[in-house]
CHARMM-style PDB file with segment names, atoms N, HN, CA, C and O in Angstrom:
ATOM      1  N   MET     1     -17.484 -10.576  20.854  1.00  0.00      PROA
ATOM      2  CA  MET     1     -17.511  -9.621  20.249  1.00  0.00      PROA
ATOM      3  C   MET     1     -19.005  -9.055  20.766  1.00  0.00      PROA
ATOM      4  O   MET     1     -19.244  -7.927  21.197  1.00  0.00      PROA
ATOM      5  N   PHE     2     -19.833 -10.048  20.614  1.00  0.00      PROA
ATOM      6  HN  PHE     2     -19.639 -10.964  20.263  1.00  0.00      PROA
ATOM      7  CA  PHE     2     -21.270  -9.615  20.790  1.00  0.00      PROA
ATOM      8  C   PHE     2     -21.878 -10.314  21.975  1.00  0.00      PROA
ATOM      9  O   PHE     2     -21.533 -11.484  22.144  1.00  0.00      PROA
ATOM     10  N   SER     3     -22.712  -9.791  22.804  1.00  0.00      PROA
ATOM     11  HN  SER     3     -22.993  -8.841  22.667  1.00  0.00      PROA
ATOM     12  CA  SER     3     -23.384 -10.197  24.106  1.00  0.00      PROA
ATOM     13  C   SER     3     -24.303 -10.303  23.889  1.00  0.00      PROA
ATOM     14  O   SER     3     -24.690 -10.061  22.746  1.00  0.00      PROA
ATOM     15  N   SER     4     -25.385 -10.835  25.133  1.00  0.00      PROA
ATOM     16  HN  SER     4     -25.071 -11.032  26.061  1.00  0.00      PROA
ATOM     17  CA  SER     4     -26.819 -11.292  24.504  1.00  0.00      PROA
ATOM     18  C   SER     4     -27.514 -10.130  24.088  1.00  0.00      PROA
ATOM     19  O   SER     4     -28.466 -10.445  23.374  1.00  0.00      PROA
ATOM     20  N   MET     5     -27.387  -8.673  24.290  1.00  0.00      PROA
ATOM     21  HN  MET     5     -26.614  -8.417  24.869  1.00  0.00      PROA
ATOM     22  CA  MET     5     -27.971  -7.655  24.012  1.00  0.00      PROA
ATOM     23  C   MET     5     -27.867  -7.529  22.425  1.00  0.00      PROA
ATOM     24  O   MET     5     -28.465  -6.648  21.807  1.00  0.00      PROA
ATOM     25  N   HSD     6     -27.321  -8.173  22.020  1.00  0.00      PROA
ATOM     26  HN  HSD     6     -26.835  -8.888  22.522  1.00  0.00      PROA
ATOM     27  CA  HSD     6     -27.090  -7.845  20.376  1.00  0.00      PROA
ATOM     28  C   HSD     6     -27.876  -8.970  20.039  1.00  0.00      PROA
ATOM     29  O   HSD     6     -28.295  -8.858  18.886  1.00  0.00      PROA
ATOM     30  N   VAL     7     -28.191  -9.870  20.520  1.00  0.00      PROA
ATOM     31  HN  VAL     7     -27.850  -9.961  21.456  1.00  0.00      PROA
ATOM     32  CA  VAL     7     -29.324 -10.712  19.847  1.00  0.00      PROA
ATOM     33  C   VAL     7     -30.599 -10.649  18.850  1.00  0.00      PROA
ATOM     34  O   VAL     7     -30.823 -11.587  18.084  1.00  0.00      PROA
ATOM     35  N   TYR     8     -31.337  -9.621  18.889  1.00  0.00      PROA
ATOM     36  HN  TYR     8     -31.156  -8.859  19.511  1.00  0.00      PROA
ATOM     37  CA  TYR     8     -32.299  -9.033  18.116  1.00  0.00      PROA
ATOM     38  C   TYR     8     -32.062  -7.477  17.904  1.00  0.00      PROA
ATOM     39  O   TYR     8     -32.236  -6.551  18.697  1.00  0.00      PROA
ATOM     40  N   VAL     9     -31.643  -7.473  16.685  1.00  0.00      PROA
ATOM     41  HN  VAL     9     -31.502  -8.225  16.041  1.00  0.00      PROA
ATOM     42  CA  VAL     9     -31.330  -5.914  16.139  1.00  0.00      PROA
ATOM     43  C   VAL     9     -32.491  -5.472  14.997  1.00  0.00      PROA
ATOM     44  O   VAL     9     -32.564  -6.353  14.140  1.00  0.00      PROA
ATOM     45  N   PRO    10     -33.263  -4.543  14.788  1.00  0.00      PROA
ATOM     46  CA  PRO    10     -34.467  -4.728  13.780  1.00  0.00      PROA
ATOM     47  C   PRO    10     -33.690  -4.309  12.594  1.00  0.00      PROA
ATOM     48  O   PRO    10     -32.653  -3.648  12.638  1.00  0.00      PROA
ATOM     49  N   ASN    11     -34.341  -4.796  11.417  1.00  0.00      PROA
ATOM     50  HN  ASN    11     -35.183  -5.333  11.382  1.00  0.00      PROA
ATOM     51  CA  ASN    11     -33.613  -4.355   9.985  1.00  0.00      PROA
ATOM     52  C   ASN    11     -33.496  -3.089   9.766  1.00  0.00      PROA
ATOM     53  O   ASN    11     -32.689  -2.693   8.924  1.00  0.00      PROA
ATOM     54  N   GLN    12     -34.160  -2.352  10.374  1.00  0.00      PROA
ATOM     55  HN  GLN    12     -34.815  -2.673  11.058  1.00  0.00      PROA
ATOM     56  CA  GLN    12     -33.922  -0.613   9.488  1.00  0.00      PROA
ATOM     57  C   GLN    12     -32.794  -0.409  10.427  1.00  0.00      PROA
ATOM     58  O   GLN    12     -32.197   0.547   9.932  1.00  0.00      PROA
ATOM     59  N   ILE    13     -31.993  -0.858  11.789  1.00  0.00      PROA
ATOM     60  HN  ILE    13     -32.477  -1.635  12.191  1.00  0.00      PROA
ATOM     61  CA  ILE    13     -31.083  -0.423  12.641  1.00  0.00      PROA
ATOM     62  C   ILE    13     -29.877  -1.405  11.981  1.00  0.00      PROA
ATOM     63  O   ILE    13     -28.751  -1.039  12.317  1.00  0.00      PROA
ATOM     64  N   ILE    14     -29.911  -2.389  11.249  1.00  0.00      PROA
ATOM     65  HN  ILE    14     -30.825  -2.686  10.975  1.00  0.00      PROA
ATOM     66  CA  ILE    14     -29.025  -2.756  10.481  1.00  0.00      PROA
ATOM     67  C   ILE    14     -28.708  -2.478   9.066  1.00  0.00      PROA
ATOM     68  O   ILE    14     -27.742  -2.836   8.392  1.00  0.00      PROA
ATOM     69  N   LEU    15     -29.837  -1.692   8.737  1.00  0.00      PROA
ATOM     70  HN  LEU    15     -30.622  -1.402   9.285  1.00  0.00      PROA
ATOM     71  CA  LEU    15     -29.480  -1.049   7.095  1.00  0.00      PROA
ATOM     72  C   LEU    15     -28.930   0.436   7.415  1.00  0.00      PROA
ATOM     73  O   LEU    15     -28.543   1.193   6.525  1.00  0.00      PROA
ATOM     74  N   GLN    16     -28.940   0.755   8.755  1.00  0.00      PROA
ATOM     75  HN  GLN    16     -29.255   0.140   9.477  1.00  0.00      PROA
ATOM     76  CA  GLN    16     -28.414   2.191   9.080  1.00  0.00      PROA
ATOM     77  C   GLN    16     -27.086   1.922   9.028  1.00  0.00      PROA
ATOM     78  O   GLN    16     -26.444   2.318   8.056  1.00  0.00      PROA
ATOM     79  N   ARG    17     -26.442   1.183  10.100  1.00  0.00      PROA
ATOM     80  HN  ARG    17     -26.964   0.861  10.890  1.00  0.00      PROA
ATOM     81  CA  ARG    17     -25.437   0.518  10.535  1.00  0.00      PROA
ATOM     82  C   ARG    17     -24.701   0.618   9.054  1.00  0.00      PROA
ATOM     83  O   ARG    17     -23.952   1.560   8.797  1.00  0.00      PROA
ATOM     84  N   ASN    18     -24.999  -0.508   8.040  1.00  0.00      PROA
ATOM     85  HN  ASN    18     -25.607  -1.274   8.249  1.00  0.00      PROA
ATOM     86  CA  ASN    18     -24.336  -0.817   6.911  1.00  0.00      PROA
ATOM     87  C   ASN    18     -24.303   0.643   6.210  1.00  0.00      PROA
ATOM     88  O   ASN    18     -23.279   0.942   5.596  1.00  0.00      PROA
ATOM     89  N   GLU    19     -25.233   1.443   6.265  1.00  0.00      PROA
ATOM     90  HN  GLU    19     -26.064   1.199   6.764  1.00  0.00      PROA
ATOM     91  CA  GLU    19     -25.141   2.960   5.121  1.00  0.00      PROA
ATOM     92  C   GLU    19     -24.193   3.481   6.128  1.00  0.00      PROA
ATOM     93  O   GLU    19     -23.415   4.135   5.434  1.00  0.00      PROA
ATOM     94  N   LEU    20     -23.776   3.583   7.415  1.00  0.00      PROA
ATOM     95  HN  LEU    20     -24.408   3.052   7.980  1.00  0.00      PROA
ATOM     96  CA  LEU    20     -22.343   4.289   8.100  1.00  0.00      PROA
ATOM     97  C   LEU    20     -21.403   3.734   7.565  1.00  0.00      PROA
ATOM     98  O   LEU    20     -20.479   4.483   7.245  1.00  0.00      PROA
ATOM     99  N   ILE    21     -21.237   2.136   7.232  1.00  0.00      PROA
ATOM    100  HN  ILE    21     -21.987   1.528   7.492  1.00  0.00      PROA
ATOM    101  CA  ILE    21     -20.128   1.705   7.045  1.00  0.00      PROA
ATOM    102  C   ILE    21     -19.543   1.996   5.543  1.00  0.00      PROA
ATOM    103  O   ILE    21     -18.389   2.376   5.347  1.00  0.00      PROA
ATOM    104  N   GLU    22     -20.291   1.815   4.746  1.00  0.00      PROA
ATOM    105  HN  GLU    22     -21.229   1.506   4.906  1.00  0.00      PROA
ATOM    106  CA  GLU    22     -20.228   2.394   3.197  1.00  0.00      PROA
ATOM    107  C   GLU    22     -19.982   3.422   3.438  1.00  0.00      PROA
ATOM    108  O   GLU    22     -18.922   3.726   2.892  1.00  0.00      PROA
ATOM    109  N   ARG    23     -20.517   4.438   4.164  1.00  0.00      PROA
ATOM    110  HN  ARG    23     -21.378   4.191   4.608  1.00  0.00      PROA
ATOM    111  CA  ARG    23     -19.928   5.899   3.903  1.00  0.00      PROA
ATOM    112  C   ARG    23     -18.450   6.415   4.703  1.00  0.00      PROA
ATOM    113  O   ARG    23     -17.828   7.465   4.547  1.00  0.00      PROA
ATOM    114  N   SER    24     -18.172   5.291   5.576  1.00  0.00      PROA
ATOM    115  HN  SER    24     -18.678   4.438   5.703  1.00  0.00      PROA
ATOM    116  CA  SER    24     -17.135   5.668   6.043  1.00  0.00      PROA
ATOM    117  C   SER    24     -15.943   5.439   4.947  1.00  0.00      PROA
ATOM    118  O   SER    24     -16.187   4.693   3.998  1.00  0.00      PROA
ATOM    119  N   ILE    25     -14.607   6.085   5.057  1.00  0.00      PROA
ATOM    120  HN  ILE    25     -14.409   6.691   5.828  1.00  0.00      PROA
ATOM    121  CA  ILE    25     -13.483   5.827   4.382  1.00  0.00      PROA
ATOM    122  C   ILE    25     -12.667   4.794   4.422  1.00  0.00      PROA
ATOM    123  O   ILE    25     -11.894   4.493   3.512  1.00  0.00      PROA
ATOM    124  N   LEU    26     -12.841   4.000   5.832  1.00  0.00      PROA
ATOM    125  HN  LEU    26     -13.469   4.244   6.571  1.00  0.00      PROA
ATOM    126  CA  LEU    26     -12.049   2.874   6.387  1.00  0.00      PROA
ATOM    127  C   LEU    26     -12.754   1.707   6.351  1.00  0.00      PROA
ATOM    128  O   LEU    26     -12.187   0.663   6.673  1.00  0.00      PROA
ATOM    129  N   LYS    27     -14.582   1.713   5.808  1.00  0.00      PROA
ATOM    130  HN  LYS    27     -15.042   2.561   5.545  1.00  0.00      PROA
ATOM    131  CA  LYS    27     -15.224   0.840   5.546  1.00  0.00      PROA
ATOM    132  C   LYS    27     -15.437  -0.024   7.075  1.00  0.00      PROA
ATOM    133  O   LYS    27     -15.624  -1.235   7.187  1.00  0.00      PROA
ATOM    134  N   ARG    28     -15.366   0.769   7.940  1.00  0.00      PROA
ATOM    135  HN  ARG    28     -15.214   1.753   7.849  1.00  0.00      PROA
ATOM    136  CA  ARG    28     -15.555  -0.170   9.244  1.00  0.00      PROA
ATOM    137  C   ARG    28     -16.225   0.708  10.461  1.00  0.00      PROA
ATOM    138  O   ARG    28     -15.937   1.904  10.498  1.00  0.00      PROA
ATOM    139  N   LEU    29     -16.932   0.273  11.263  1.00  0.00      PROA
ATOM    140  HN  LEU    29     -17.166  -0.699  11.232  1.00  0.00      PROA
ATOM    141  CA  LEU    29     -16.942   1.171  12.255  1.00  0.00      PROA
ATOM    142  C   LEU    29     -15.683   1.368  13.543  1.00  0.00      PROA
ATOM    143  O   LEU    29     -14.678   0.677  13.710  1.00  0.00      PROA
ATOM    144  N   GLY    30     -16.079   2.360  14.209  1.00  0.00      PROA
ATOM    145  HN  GLY    30     -16.895   2.921  14.074  1.00  0.00      PROA
ATOM    146  CA  GLY    30     -14.994   2.447  15.152  1.00  0.00      PROA
ATOM    147  C   GLY    30     -15.297   1.550  16.096  1.00  0.00      PROA
ATOM    148  O   GLY    30     -16.433   1.153  16.352  1.00  0.00      PROA
ATOM    149  N   SER    31     -13.725   1.030  16.923  1.00  0.00      PROA
ATOM    150  HN  SER    31     -12.802   1.352  16.715  1.00  0.00      PROA
ATOM    151  CA  SER    31     -13.990   0.187  18.027  1.00  0.00      PROA
ATOM    152  C   SER    31     -13.573   0.659  19.339  1.00  0.00      PROA
ATOM    153  O   SER    31     -12.794   1.599  19.496  1.00  0.00      PROA
ATOM    154  N   VAL    32     -14.102  -0.005  20.266  1.00  0.00      PROA
ATOM    155  HN  VAL    32     -14.735  -0.769  20.138  1.00  0.00      PROA
ATOM    156  CA  VAL    32     -13.479   0.828  21.902  1.00  0.00      PROA
ATOM    157  C   VAL    32     -11.820   0.840  21.563  1.00  0.00      PROA
ATOM    158  O   VAL    32     -11.234   1.860  21.925  1.00  0.00      PROA
ATOM    159  N   GLU    33     -11.127  -0.065  20.991  1.00  0.00      PROA
ATOM    160  HN  GLU    33     -11.604  -0.893  20.697  1.00  0.00      PROA
ATOM    161  CA  GLU    33     -10.054  -0.024  20.932  1.00  0.00      PROA
ATOM    162  C   GLU    33      -9.694   1.310  20.203  1.00  0.00      PROA
ATOM    163  O   GLU    33      -8.772   1.927  20.735  1.00  0.00      PROA
ATOM    164  N   ASP    34     -10.172   1.798  19.235  1.00  0.00      PROA
ATOM    165  HN  ASP    34     -10.922   1.297  18.803  1.00  0.00      PROA
ATOM    166  CA  ASP    34      -9.715   2.948  18.303  1.00  0.00      PROA
ATOM    167  C   ASP    34      -9.645   4.022  19.370  1.00  0.00      PROA
ATOM    168  O   ASP    34      -8.656   4.754  19.412  1.00  0.00      PROA
ATOM    169  N   MET    35     -10.899   4.191  20.462  1.00  0.00      PROA
ATOM    170  HN  MET    35     -11.702   3.596  20.428  1.00  0.00      PROA
ATOM    171  CA  MET    35     -11.009   5.220  21.270  1.00  0.00      PROA
ATOM    172  C   MET    35     -10.070   5.261  22.280  1.00  0.00      PROA
ATOM    173  O   MET    35      -9.587   6.349  22.593  1.00  0.00      PROA
ATOM    174  N   ALA    36      -9.666   4.028  22.958  1.00  0.00      PROA
ATOM    175  HN  ALA    36     -10.059   3.144  22.704  1.00  0.00      PROA
ATOM    176  CA  ALA    36      -9.142   3.818  23.754  1.00  0.00      PROA
ATOM    177  C   ALA    36      -7.122   4.029  23.245  1.00  0.00      PROA
ATOM    178  O   ALA    36      -6.214   4.153  24.067  1.00  0.00      PROA
ATOM    179  N   SER    37      -6.973   4.007  21.833  1.00  0.00      PROA
ATOM    180  HN  SER    37      -7.711   3.906  21.165  1.00  0.00      PROA
ATOM    181  CA  SER    37      -5.790   4.167  21.445  1.00  0.00      PROA
ATOM    182  C   SER    37      -5.538   5.660  21.027  1.00  0.00      PROA
ATOM    183  O   SER    37      -4.419   6.081  20.735  1.00  0.00      PROA
ATOM    184  N   ALA    38      -6.830   6.522  21.025  1.00  0.00      PROA
ATOM    185  HN  ALA    38      -7.739   6.180  21.263  1.00  0.00      PROA
ATOM    186  CA  ALA    38      -6.334   8.187  21.006  1.00  0.00      PROA
ATOM    187  C   ALA    38      -6.197   8.371  22.284  1.00  0.00      PROA
ATOM    188  O   ALA    38      -5.378   9.272  22.467  1.00  0.00      PROA
ATOM    189  N   ALA    39      -6.643   7.913  23.347  1.00  0.00      PROA
ATOM    190  HN  ALA    39      -7.308   7.181  23.198  1.00  0.00      PROA
ATOM    191  CA  ALA    39      -6.807   8.634  24.864  1.00  0.00      PROA
ATOM    192  C   ALA    39      -5.223   8.065  25.029  1.00  0.00      PROA
ATOM    193  O   ALA    39      -4.318   8.861  25.280  1.00  0.00      PROA
ATOM    194  N   ALA    40      -5.030   6.983  24.906  1.00  0.00      PROA
ATOM    195  HN  ALA    40      -5.764   6.336  24.701  1.00  0.00      PROA
ATOM    196  CA  ALA    40      -3.463   6.496  25.237  1.00  0.00      PROA
ATOM    197  C   ALA    40      -2.393   7.412  24.663  1.00  0.00      PROA
ATOM    198  O   ALA    40      -1.443   7.792  25.348  1.00  0.00      PROA
ATOM    199  N   PHE    41      -2.575   7.775  23.323  1.00  0.00      PROA
ATOM    200  HN  PHE    41      -3.346   7.466  22.767  1.00  0.00      PROA
ATOM    201  CA  PHE    41      -1.710   8.831  22.958  1.00  0.00      PROA
ATOM    202  C   PHE    41      -1.872  10.330  23.552  1.00  0.00      PROA
ATOM    203  O   PHE    41      -0.881  11.035  23.746  1.00  0.00      PROA
ATOM    204  N   LEU    42      -2.917  10.677  23.770  1.00  0.00      PROA
ATOM    205  HN  LEU    42      -3.722  10.104  23.612  1.00  0.00      PROA
ATOM    206  CA  LEU    42      -2.975  11.833  24.033  1.00  0.00      PROA
ATOM    207  C   LEU    42      -2.785  12.172  25.647  1.00  0.00      PROA
ATOM    208  O   LEU    42      -2.815  13.286  26.171  1.00  0.00      PROA
ATOM    209  N   ALA    43      -2.590  10.936  26.254  1.00  0.00      PROA
ATOM    210  HN  ALA    43      -2.565  10.031  25.828  1.00  0.00      PROA
ATOM    211  CA  ALA    43      -2.184  10.679  27.743  1.00  0.00      PROA
ATOM    212  C   ALA    43      -0.365  10.598  27.621  1.00  0.00      PROA
ATOM    213  O   ALA    43       0.303  10.503  28.651  1.00  0.00      PROA
ATOM    214  N   SER    44       0.160  10.640  26.518  1.00  0.00      PROA
ATOM    215  HN  SER    44      -0.382  10.718  25.681  1.00  0.00      PROA
ATOM    216  CA  SER    44       1.501  10.095  26.334  1.00  0.00      PROA
ATOM    217  C   SER    44       2.572  11.107  26.120  1.00  0.00      PROA
ATOM    218  O   SER    44       2.064  12.185  25.811  1.00  0.00      PROA
ATOM    219  N   ASP    45       3.816  11.147  26.171  1.00  0.00      PROA
ATOM    220  HN  ASP    45       4.229  10.271  26.422  1.00  0.00      PROA
ATOM    221  CA  ASP    45       4.489  12.254  26.130  1.00  0.00      PROA
ATOM    222  C   ASP    45       4.633  12.524  24.905  1.00  0.00      PROA
ATOM    223  O   ASP    45       5.171  13.576  24.561  1.00  0.00      PROA
ATOM    224  N   ASP    46       4.208  11.683  24.079  1.00  0.00      PROA
ATOM    225  HN  ASP    46       3.770  10.828  24.358  1.00  0.00      PROA
ATOM    226  CA  ASP    46       4.416  11.861  22.509  1.00  0.00      PROA
ATOM    227  C   ASP    46       3.382  13.189  21.949  1.00  0.00      PROA
ATOM    228  O   ASP    46       3.635  13.870  20.956  1.00  0.00      PROA
ATOM    229  N   ALA    47       2.130  13.365  22.878  1.00  0.00      PROA
ATOM    230  HN  ALA    47       1.924  12.812  23.685  1.00  0.00      PROA
ATOM    231  CA  ALA    47       1.010  14.254  22.765  1.00  0.00      PROA
ATOM    232  C   ALA    47       1.178  15.823  23.625  1.00  0.00      PROA
ATOM    233  O   ALA    47       0.366  16.698  23.928  1.00  0.00      PROA
ATOM    234  N   SER    48       2.493  15.675  23.803  1.00  0.00      PROA
ATOM    235  HN  SER    48       3.152  14.965  23.557  1.00  0.00      PROA
ATOM    236  CA  SER    48       2.827  16.898  25.050  1.00  0.00      PROA
ATOM    237  C   SER    48       3.118  18.006  24.348  1.00  0.00      PROA
ATOM    238  O   SER    48       3.798  18.843  24.942  1.00  0.00      PROA
ATOM    239  N   PHE    49       2.834  18.208  23.397  1.00  0.00      PROA
ATOM    240  HN  PHE    49       2.282  17.528  22.914  1.00  0.00      PROA
ATOM    241  CA  PHE    49       2.970  19.639  22.490  1.00  0.00      PROA
ATOM    242  C   PHE    49       1.709  19.423  21.957  1.00  0.00      PROA
ATOM    243  O   PHE    49       1.670  19.703  20.759  1.00  0.00      PROA
ATOM    244  N   ILE    50       0.566  18.987  22.466  1.00  0.00      PROA
ATOM    245  HN  ILE    50       0.598  18.759  23.439  1.00  0.00      PROA
ATOM    246  CA  ILE    50      -0.800  19.371  21.833  1.00  0.00      PROA
ATOM    247  C   ILE    50      -1.349  20.260  22.520  1.00  0.00      PROA
ATOM    248  O   ILE    50      -0.799  20.313  23.619  1.00  0.00      PROA
ATOM    249  N   THR    51      -2.216  21.034  22.412  1.00  0.00      PROA
ATOM    250  HN  THR    51      -2.663  20.991  21.519  1.00  0.00      PROA
ATOM    251  CA  THR    51      -3.307  21.735  23.293  1.00  0.00      PROA
ATOM    252  C   THR    51      -4.233  22.809  22.689  1.00  0.00      PROA
ATOM    253  O   THR    51      -3.964  23.624  21.807  1.00  0.00      PROA
ATOM    254  N   ALA    52      -5.387  22.624  23.366  1.00  0.00      PROA
ATOM    255  HN  ALA    52      -5.606  21.961  24.083  1.00  0.00      PROA
ATOM    256  CA  ALA    52      -6.136  22.783  23.194  1.00  0.00      PROA
ATOM    257  C   ALA    52      -6.911  22.646  21.567  1.00  0.00      PROA
ATOM    258  O   ALA    52      -7.326  23.530  20.818  1.00  0.00      PROA
ATOM    259  N   GLU    53      -6.894  21.433  21.449  1.00  0.00      PROA
ATOM    260  HN  GLU    53      -6.557  20.715  22.058  1.00  0.00      PROA
ATOM    261  CA  GLU    53      -7.265  20.729  20.186  1.00  0.00      PROA
ATOM    262  C   GLU    53      -8.399  19.736  20.215  1.00  0.00      PROA
ATOM    263  O   GLU    53      -8.560  18.934  21.135  1.00  0.00      PROA
ATOM    264  N   THR    54      -9.163  19.832  19.173  1.00  0.00      PROA
ATOM    265  HN  THR    54      -9.032  20.484  18.425  1.00  0.00      PROA
ATOM    266  CA  THR    54     -10.217  18.909  18.783  1.00  0.00      PROA
ATOM    267  C   THR    54      -9.913  17.787  18.359  1.00  0.00      PROA
ATOM    268  O   THR    54      -9.374  17.886  17.257  1.00  0.00      PROA
ATOM    269  N   ILE    55     -10.021  16.553  18.780  1.00  0.00      PROA
ATOM    270  HN  ILE    55     -10.460  16.472  19.676  1.00  0.00      PROA
ATOM    271  CA  ILE    55      -9.308  15.244  18.349  1.00  0.00      PROA
ATOM    272  C   ILE    55     -10.188  14.341  17.961  1.00  0.00      PROA
ATOM    273  O   ILE    55     -10.705  13.554  18.754  1.00  0.00      PROA
ATOM    274  N   VAL    56     -10.501  14.373  16.412  1.00  0.00      PROA
ATOM    275  HN  VAL    56     -10.080  15.012  15.768  1.00  0.00      PROA
ATOM    276  CA  VAL    56     -11.753  13.726  15.812  1.00  0.00      PROA
ATOM    277  C   VAL    56     -11.368  12.175  15.958  1.00  0.00      PROA
ATOM    278  O   VAL    56     -10.383  11.881  15.281  1.00  0.00      PROA
ATOM    279  N   VAL    57     -11.775  11.407  16.492  1.00  0.00      PROA
ATOM    280  HN  VAL    57     -12.575  11.646  17.042  1.00  0.00      PROA
ATOM    281  CA  VAL    57     -11.840   9.779  16.096  1.00  0.00      PROA
ATOM    282  C   VAL    57     -13.031   9.310  15.464  1.00  0.00      PROA
ATOM    283  O   VAL    57     -13.779   8.616  16.152  1.00  0.00      PROA
ATOM    284  N   ALA    58     -13.364   9.569  14.229  1.00  0.00      PROA
ATOM    285  HN  ALA    58     -12.756  10.133  13.669  1.00  0.00      PROA
ATOM    286  CA  ALA    58     -14.291   9.276  13.188  1.00  0.00      PROA
ATOM    287  C   ALA    58     -13.703   8.396  11.953  1.00  0.00      PROA
ATOM    288  O   ALA    58     -14.477   8.209  11.015  1.00  0.00      PROA
ATOM    289  N   GLY    59     -12.413   7.847  11.877  1.00  0.00      PROA
ATOM    290  HN  GLY    59     -11.784   7.999  12.640  1.00  0.00      PROA
ATOM    291  CA  GLY    59     -11.912   6.849  10.892  1.00  0.00      PROA
ATOM    292  C   GLY    59     -12.501   7.825   9.305  1.00  0.00      PROA
ATOM    293  O   GLY    59     -12.813   7.278   8.248  1.00  0.00      PROA
ATOM    294  N   GLY    60     -12.514   9.189   9.541  1.00  0.00      PROA
ATOM    295  HN  GLY    60     -12.260   9.633  10.400  1.00  0.00      PROA
ATOM    296  CA  GLY    60     -12.830   9.990   8.021  1.00  0.00      PROA
ATOM    297  C   GLY    60     -14.185   9.802   7.709  1.00  0.00      PROA
ATOM    298  O   GLY    60     -14.608   9.906   6.558  1.00  0.00      PROA
ATOM    299  N   THR    61     -15.020   9.476   8.868  1.00  0.00      PROA
ATOM    300  HN  THR    61     -14.676   9.391   9.803  1.00  0.00      PROA
ATOM    301  CA  THR    61     -16.388   9.509   8.614  1.00  0.00      PROA
ATOM    302  C   THR    61     -17.052  11.055   8.240  1.00  0.00      PROA
ATOM    303  O   THR    61     -17.936  11.157   7.389  1.00  0.00      PROA
ATOM    304  N   GLN    62     -16.450  12.375   9.071  1.00  0.00      PROA
ATOM    305  HN  GLN    62     -15.732  12.292   9.762  1.00  0.00      PROA
ATOM    306  CA  GLN    62     -16.834  13.414   8.892  1.00  0.00      PROA
ATOM    307  C   GLN    62     -16.884  14.096   7.465  1.00  0.00      PROA
ATOM    308  O   GLN    62     -17.740  14.845   6.994  1.00  0.00      PROA
ATOM    309  N   SER    63     -15.306  13.447   6.732  1.00  0.00      PROA
ATOM    310  HN  SER    63     -14.611  12.839   7.114  1.00  0.00      PROA
ATOM    311  CA  SER    63     -14.989  14.055   5.549  1.00  0.00      PROA
ATOM    312  C   SER    63     -16.028  13.607   4.509  1.00  0.00      PROA
ATOM    313  O   SER    63     -16.303  14.492   3.699  1.00  0.00      PROA
ATOM    314  N   ARG    64     -16.485  12.775   4.392  1.00  0.00      PROA
ATOM    315  HN  ARG    64     -16.262  12.056   5.050  1.00  0.00      PROA
ATOM    316  CA  ARG    64     -17.538  12.006   3.718  1.00  0.00      PROA
ATOM    317  C   ARG    64     -18.927  12.449   3.591  1.00  0.00      PROA
ATOM    318  O   ARG    64     -19.707  12.288   2.652  1.00  0.00      PROA
ATOM    319  N   LEU    65     -19.086  13.035   4.709  1.00  0.00      PROA
ATOM    320  HN  LEU    65     -18.453  13.165   5.472  1.00  0.00      PROA
ATOM    321  CA  LEU    65     -20.835  13.316   5.212  1.00  0.00      PROA
ATOM    322  C   LEU    65     -21.052  14.320   4.880  1.00  0.00      PROA
ATOM    323  OT1 LEU    65     -22.166  14.806   5.075  1.00  0.00      PROA
TER     324      LEU     65
END
């Protein structure tokens, strides 16, 4: 899950990340898989009647901020 780029993270960034998680309804950050699932849905026949909409994939974060 983590690469060598994640070895050093300043404490302030960790605190900001934890604050975002705490504000989130789902109590976690979104993943690449979350974004890919939304994109796959929009590309599928199940989304054939959806037009000109903004799909927010934010785990409820906007409703809490």
